N, C-alpha and C positions, 0 to 999 in steps of 0.2 A: 597890789601894794602901793600905798600912796605916802609921800612924804610931806610933812606939814612944818615950815618955819614957824616957830612960836615966837610972841613979841619978846621973850626973855632972850631969845639966842639959842634955844635948844631945838633940836629936830626930832618930831614925834613922826613915827612910822605907824601908819594904820594898816594892819594886815588885811588880806582878803577873808571874809568871813564865811563860816559854813554853817549848816542846819545846827550841827552839835554844838556850835558856839553860841547861838540864839537860845538853843534849848537848855545849855549850862545857865546862861544869863538868867533866864525865866525861873530856873529852879532855886539861884541863888539870892534873888530879888526878893526883899520882904513885901514889897508892893509894886504894881504895876509902873509907878514912876521911877522905879530904881532898875529897871530892866537895862536901859540905855547905858546907864553907868556901870553896871556889870559887864555889859557888852564891851564897854570901853577898855575895862581893866584886862578882859580878854584878849583883845585885840590890838592894843596900843602898846609900842614901846617908845621909851625917850631916850634920845641918844644912844640908841641899841641895846636898853635894858627892860625888861618887862615893869610895868607899874603896878603898884598895889592900890588898894582902895584909900588908905592913909596918904600916899603919894598924890592922888587924884584930890583929895580933900584939901590938902596942904599946898597945892600948886596955886600960883597967883592967879587972881580973877581974869586978867587980861589973856593968860595963856589957856585957862579953862574956856572961856568964852571962843577963843580961836579955835580949839581943839574940838570942841561941842559942834560948832559950826560947821567945821570941814567933815566931821564924822557923821553928822545929820544929813549932809548932803549926799554921802557915800551911801547910807543905809536907810535913806527916807523912801517910804512907800511910793512916793511921787517921783523918784529919781528914775525908775523904769520908763514911766510914762513921759518925762521929760527927754530922755534919751532916744526914745523912739519917734518923737514928733518931729 
């Protein structure tokens, strides 16, 4: 689990994902570009509360940029290569 302080002052918690979370995100996404968004909905809490797609859509852009950046670092296919180097 990783905590990220967003520019708005809210605290995002990114839970450790499992295969079932990825498979759920793939099933829920309308196209491949939405998989990350669905995965974020599944694994992120803001101030201790689960988020919805509407919450993510209505989040201020600076918060979304910070959250997606941190989320990408954790779940990027390259993150495993970087950690083992």
